[in-house]
C-alpha positions in Angstrom: 49.6 123.1 128.9 51.2 120.7 131.7 54.1 118.7 131.1 56.1 115.7 132.7 58.8 117.4 134.2 56.5 120.3 135.7 57.5 123.0 133.5 54.7 124.8 131.8 51.5 124.3 133.5 49.4 126.1 131.7 49.1 130.0 130.6 46.4 132.4 128.8 46.7 130.5 125.2 45.1 127.2 126.3 41.5 127.6 126.7 39.4 128.4 124.1 39.4 130.7 122.2 42.0 132.2 124.8 44.6 134.7 124.1 46.2 132.4 121.3 42.4 132.4 119.4 41.7 128.6 119.3 38.0 128.6 117.5 37.9 125.4 116.3 38.7 122.1 117.4 38.5 118.7 115.3 40.3 116.3 113.2 42.8 118.6 112.2 44.3 120.6 115.1 46.9 119.8 117.5 45.3 118.6 119.8 42.7 116.7 117.6 39.4 115.2 118.8 40.4 112.3 117.7 40.1 109.2 119.9 42.6 107.7 121.6 43.4 104.8 119.1 43.7 107.5 116.5 40.2 107.2 114.6 38.8 110.4 113.6 35.5 110.7 116.0 33.7 113.0 113.4 33.6 115.8 116.8 34.0 119.4 115.2 33.9 122.4 117.1 34.1 125.5 115.2 33.4 129.0 115.6 34.3 129.3 119.2 34.4 132.7 120.5 33.5 134.7 124.0 30.7 137.5 124.6 31.1 138.5 127.7 30.2 136.0 130.4 28.8 133.2 127.2 30.2 131.4 125.0 29.6 130.4 121.5 30.2 127.9 119.0 28.9 125.4 116.2 29.0 122.0 117.2 29.0 119.0 114.2 29.2 115.5 115.3 28.7 112.4 113.1 26.9 112.3 109.5 27.3 116.5 109.3 24.3 117.4 109.6 22.4 118.7 106.6 25.2 117.3 104.6 25.9 113.9 102.4 29.1 112.6 100.6 30.6 110.0 98.5 33.4 109.3 96.6 32.2 110.9 93.1 35.5 109.0 90.8 37.8 106.5 91.6 41.3 107.2 91.9 43.5 107.8 88.7 40.8 109.3 87.3 41.2 112.9 87.1 44.6 114.5 86.1 45.7 116.0 89.7 46.7 118.7 88.2 43.7 119.7 86.3 41.0 122.2 86.5 37.6 120.9 87.6 34.5 123.3 86.0 31.4 123.1 87.1 27.8 125.3 85.9 24.4 124.6 86.5 22.4 126.2 84.0 19.1 125.8 85.9 17.4 124.3 88.9 17.2 120.8 88.0 20.7 120.5 86.5 24.3 120.6 87.3 27.4 119.8 84.9 31.2 119.0 85.7 34.1 119.0 83.4 37.6 117.9 83.9 41.1 116.7 82.0 41.3 113.0 82.5 45.1 111.7 82.5 45.2 110.7 79.1 44.4 114.1 78.2 40.3 113.6 77.2 37.8 116.1 78.2 35.0 114.4 80.5 31.7 115.5 81.3 29.5 114.2 84.3 25.7 115.9 84.2 23.1 115.9 86.6 19.8 116.0 86.0 16.8 115.8 89.1 15.3 112.8 89.5 17.5 110.9 87.0 21.1 111.1 88.9 24.6 111.6 87.0 25.9 110.6 83.8 29.6 110.7 82.5 30.2 111.0 79.0 33.4 112.0 76.6 33.5 115.7 75.4 36.7 115.4 73.7 38.7 112.4 72.7 42.5 111.7 73.9 45.0 113.2 73.9 43.7 116.8 72.8 43.6 118.5 76.6 46.6 119.6 78.4 46.9 118.8 81.7 45.7 121.6 83.3 43.1 124.3 82.5 39.7 123.9 82.0 36.7 126.4 82.9 33.2 126.7 82.0 30.1 128.9 82.2 26.5 129.0 81.2 25.1 132.4 79.6 21.6 130.8 79.4 19.3 128.1 81.1 19.6 126.3 76.9 23.8 127.0 76.7 26.8 125.8 77.9 30.1 126.9 77.2 33.6 124.7 78.1 36.9 126.3 77.0 39.9 124.2 77.8 44.1 124.5 77.1 45.0 122.1 74.1 48.4 120.1 73.8 49.0 122.8 71.4 49.0 126.0 73.8 45.4 127.0 72.1 42.3 127.8 74.1 39.6 125.7 72.9 35.9 126.0 73.0 33.5 123.7 73.2 30.2 125.1 73.0 26.6 123.3 73.9 22.4 124.6 72.8 19.9 122.4 74.0 18.9 120.1 71.3 21.9 120.4 69.3 25.2 118.4 70.0 28.5 120.2 71.1 30.4 121.8 68.7 34.5 123.1 68.8 36.8 126.0 67.8 39.6 127.3 68.4 39.7 130.9 69.9 42.9 131.7 70.7 45.8 130.6 68.5 49.4 128.5 69.0 51.4 129.8 71.7 48.5 132.1 73.0 48.0 130.3 76.2 50.9 128.6 78.3 50.3 124.8 78.7 49.9 125.6 82.4 47.6 128.9 82.7 44.3 128.0 84.5 41.5 130.3 82.4 38.8 131.2 84.1 35.3 132.4 82.4 32.3 134.3 82.9 29.2 135.8 81.4 27.4 139.3 82.1 25.1 138.7 79.9 23.2 136.4 77.3 24.6 137.5 74.5 28.4 137.9 76.1 31.0 135.3 77.6 34.8 136.2 78.7 37.8 134.3 79.5 40.8 135.6 81.1 44.2 133.4 81.8 47.8 134.1 82.9 50.4 133.6 80.6 54.5 134.7 81.2 54.3 138.2 81.4 50.8 138.9 80.5 46.9 138.9 81.4 44.9 137.8 78.3 41.4 137.9 77.5 39.0 135.9 74.7 35.6 138.2 74.5 32.7 137.1 72.3 29.3 138.7 71.4 26.6 137.2 69.5 26.8 138.7 65.9 30.5 139.4 66.5 32.2 136.3 67.4 35.3 135.9 69.1 38.4 138.4 69.7 41.2 137.8 71.5 44.3 140.0 72.7 46.8 140.9 76.1 45.2 143.4 78.4 47.8 144.1 81.0 51.1 143.4 80.7 53.1 142.5 84.0 56.6 141.1 85.3 56.3 137.2 84.9 53.4 136.0 87.2 54.1 134.0 90.6 51.7 131.2 88.8 49.0 131.1 86.0 46.0 131.4 87.8 43.7 134.4 87.9 39.8 134.5 88.9 37.1 136.9 87.7 33.9 138.1 88.9 30.9 139.5 86.1 28.7 141.5 89.5 26.6 142.9 87.0 26.1 143.3 83.2 28.3 146.5 83.3 31.1 145.2 84.9 33.8 143.2 85.2 36.5 142.0 87.7 39.6 140.3 87.6 42.4 139.6 90.7 45.8 138.1 89.9 49.1 137.9 91.6 52.8 139.7 91.3 55.7 138.0 91.3 55.8 139.5 95.1 52.4 137.4 96.1 50.8 141.1 95.8 47.2 140.9 94.3 46.2 143.1 91.7 42.6 144.2 91.0 42.0 145.2 87.3 38.2 146.2 86.8 35.7 147.3 84.1 32.9 149.2 83.7 30.8 150.1 80.7 31.7 153.2 78.7 35.4 153.0 80.3 38.7 151.2 79.9 40.1 149.0 82.6 41.5 150.4 85.7 43.9 149.0 87.9 44.5 148.9 92.0 45.4 147.1 94.7 43.3 144.8 96.7 43.4 147.3 100.0 42.9 150.5 98.6 45.9 152.3 97.5 48.5 149.8 99.6 48.5 146.1 98.8 48.5 143.7 101.4 51.5 142.6 103.3 52.6 139.6 101.6 52.7 137.7 104.6 49.0 137.6 104.7 49.0 135.8 101.3 50.6 132.4 100.3 52.5 131.8 97.1 51.3 128.4 97.0 47.1 129.3 98.0 44.2 129.7 95.2 42.0 132.2 94.8 38.5 132.9 94.2 36.1 135.2 94.1 32.2 136.0 93.8 29.6 138.9 94.5 26.1 139.8 96.5 25.4 142.5 94.7 26.5 144.6 91.3 28.4 147.2 94.0 29.7 144.0 95.8 33.0 142.2 95.8 34.5 139.1 97.9 38.0 137.8 97.3 39.2 134.3 99.5 42.8 133.2 100.0 44.8 131.4 102.6 48.2 132.9 103.9 51.1 131.4 105.1 49.9 131.0 108.5 47.0 128.5 107.4 44.5 131.1 107.9 41.7 131.5 105.4 41.1 135.3 104.5 38.4 137.8 103.3 38.3 140.6 101.1 35.4 142.3 100.9 34.5 145.4 98.8 31.2 147.5 98.7 31.9 150.0 96.1 32.8 153.2 96.9 34.3 152.5 100.3 37.7 150.3 101.2 38.3 147.1 101.0 38.2 145.0 104.6 40.4 142.2 105.0 39.0 139.6 107.7 40.5 136.0 108.9 37.4 133.9 109.0 39.3 130.4 109.6 42.6 128.5 110.9 44.4 125.3 110.5 43.7 125.4 106.2 45.8 123.4 103.8 47.2 125.9 101.7 46.0 125.3 98.2 42.6 125.0 96.6 39.8 127.1 97.4 36.3 127.6 95.6 33.5 130.0 96.3 29.9 130.7 95.4 27.0 132.9 95.9 23.3 132.4 96.1 21.5 135.4 95.7 22.1 138.7 98.0 21.7 137.0 101.0 24.8 133.9 101.1 28.3 133.2 100.4 29.2 130.1 100.6 33.5 129.1 100.2 35.0 125.8 100.8 38.7 124.5 101.4 40.1 121.5 102.6 42.6 120.8 105.7 45.7 118.9 105.7 44.2 115.5 106.0 41.1 115.9 103.3 38.5 117.2 105.7 36.4 119.8 103.7 35.2 122.9 105.5 32.6 125.0 104.4 32.3 128.5 105.1 28.8 130.7 105.3 28.1 133.6 105.1 24.9 135.4 106.2 24.1 139.0 106.8 23.7 138.0 110.9 25.7 136.4 112.7 29.0 136.4 115.0 32.4 136.3 113.4 31.6 139.0 111.2 28.7 136.8 109.4 30.7 134.1 108.9 29.9 129.9 110.2 32.6 127.0 109.4 31.9 123.8 110.0 33.2 120.3 108.6 31.3 119.1 105.7 33.3 115.8 105.1 35.5 113.8 107.6 38.8 113.4 107.2 40.5 110.6 105.4 43.8 110.9 105.4 44.1 111.1 101.3 45.3 114.5 101.8 44.0 118.5 101.0 42.6 118.9 98.0 44.7 119.3 94.7 41.7 121.3 93.0 37.9 122.2 94.1 35.0 123.2 92.1 31.3 124.4 93.6 28.2 124.8 92.2 24.5 126.1 93.9 21.6 125.0 91.7 19.0 126.9 93.7 18.9 128.6 97.1 19.2 125.8 99.3 21.2 123.5 97.2 24.9 123.3 96.9 27.4 120.6 95.6 31.1 120.7 96.0 33.6 118.6 94.5 37.6 118.0 95.7 39.9 116.0 93.6 42.7 114.2 95.8 46.4 113.5 94.7 45.0 110.1 93.5 43.2 111.6 90.8 39.9 110.4 93.0 36.9 112.8 92.9 35.2 113.3 96.5 31.8 115.2 96.6 30.0 116.7 99.2 26.1 117.9 98.9 23.4 119.8 100.9 19.6 120.6 100.0 19.0 122.5 103.2 21.8 125.0 102.8 
């Protein structure tokens, strides 16, 4: 860029995208799209790419077409280190769970045509500061799992027409207070919950008629954090992802009739650790029984996507830049759409949408909620009630929750 002293008068990195691959121009970039009075103009250019003599881009101005947003809950309502757990058990319902600052487990539920209602699921101070996850294994059932202040794993179960019921499924000290559990269901009669604790990845498993069991699955050196992610890509498969002390992403996979196996998320060699930030979250989803998708951020603030078609090699892609390293969430809608969400440093919520056709390996990236100077999200959750609906929630550093939603996504 030109300088007052007559130095650099421009170079090949200045245009968009240019040699520096500047594919985004918005409130978070340098230079930014803010006005001369430092106000957010809500102008967002993304996915800028050159195609021969043509340039393509995605343009969003103003109210982020197709998306609405609101301040879902005020400051101090949610413990800023708590996970958010979101499920949609059928096309007319969504449920959101979190741990409040006083250790209460709270529940907000949406019914189409009636809006949102909030209630208390577990009174204070039973829940630890962080770990909570949820799954719906059938349209009339919800299961919520949280880490208690006694380092147990607690299960709150609900069946339509009945009250919530509580049970302990892993005893005292089975779970670290900082563990971030993740729950999956591969069929209506089965559930699994995975969590990391020092030196071990642990699983609790349930089957109708047999009840709950739990035990350690994989022993390793102490993990760099207490977060893992998992996905059930079919009734016969489970995949779990975690990180070792070097930040390497580990992939544990199971198939009906076999035993657990292990490899790196990059065939036989790990992904270079400079492409993975130890401060980044991880999230996984699947489009089909032979497909896996994993998302995270690097220290270079790029959002990366590891894509696997079973029988082929992992493919690592960059889908966006200028991310705030931290929380990230993803959801799939059938076999033709994947959605991943993250924030930028001033709080802009960004949506990456994958479709089978399109530039940038099928990815389109756009901002869906303007920067509000509240800082990047500490925690994310997302869900989809049907093929066109998306809901995403972000916990800010002050414990407030913001929500972005679309019924035309």
